[in-house]
C-alpha positions in Angstrom: -2.2 -2.8 -3.1 -1.4 -2.4 -6.7 -3.3 0.0 -9.0 -5.7 -1.7 -11.3 -5.0 1.0 -13.9 -1.3 0.0 -13.9 -2.1 -3.7 -14.0 -4.0 -3.3 -17.3 -1.3 -1.1 -18.9 1.5 -2.3 -21.2 4.1 -2.4 -18.3 6.3 -5.5 -18.2 5.7 -8.1 -15.5 9.1 -7.1 -13.9 8.0 -3.5 -13.8 4.7 -4.5 -12.2 6.5 -6.6 -9.6 8.8 -3.7 -8.6 5.8 -1.3 -8.5 3.8 -3.6 -6.3 6.7 -4.3 -4.1 7.5 -0.6 -3.5 3.8 0.2 -2.7 3.5 -2.8 -0.4 6.7 -2.0 1.4 5.7 1.6 1.9 2.3 0.6 3.2 3.6 -2.0 5.6 6.5 0.2 6.8 4.1 2.9 7.6 1.7 0.5 9.4 4.6 -0.8 11.5 6.4 2.5 12.3 3.7 5.1 12.2 6.6 7.4 11.1 6.1 8.9 7.6 9.5 10.7 7.8 11.3 7.5 8.5 9.5 5.7 5.6 10.3 8.6 3.3 14.0 8.3 4.2 14.1 4.5 3.8 12.3 4.8 0.4 14.8 7.5 -0.6 12.1 10.0 -1.5 12.9 13.7 -1.6 9.4 14.7 -0.7 6.9 13.4 1.9 4.2 14.0 -0.7 5.9 11.3 -2.9 6.0 8.9 0.0 2.3 9.5 0.8 1.4 8.4 -2.7 2.9 5.0 -2.0 0.8 4.4 1.1 -2.5 2.7 0.8 -5.1 2.6 3.6 -5.9 -0.6 5.3 -9.7 -0.7 5.4 -9.8 -2.9 8.5 -7.6 -0.5 10.3 -9.8 2.4 9.3 -12.8 0.6 10.7 -11.0 0.1 14.0 -10.2 3.8 14.3 -13.7 4.8 13.4 -15.2 2.4 16.0 -12.8 3.7 18.7 -13.8 7.3 17.9 -17.4 6.4 18.0 -17.0 4.9 21.5 -15.4 8.1 22.8 -17.4 11.1 24.0 -16.4 14.4 22.6 -17.4 17.8 23.9 -17.5 20.6 21.4 
C-alpha cells in the first residue's frame, strides 16, 4: 500500500514505516467501516479529501463489485 515513489526517496526508514502504517490503517479502517467520515475523524484529518488520499483500492474487492454489477440487470 506504500507509494513506490516514496520508497525510493531519501526518507528515513522510520518515516517510511509511519507513512506505510498510516496508509495501511486508513485503507483497512475504510474497508471495515465503510464510513469515510469516521475514518477522517479517527485519523484526525480536517478534510475528507485528505483522508481519501490515504485510502488505496483493494483490487480483489473491485473485481467482486464489478462481477456483482455485471450479474445484475439494469434498465436505462
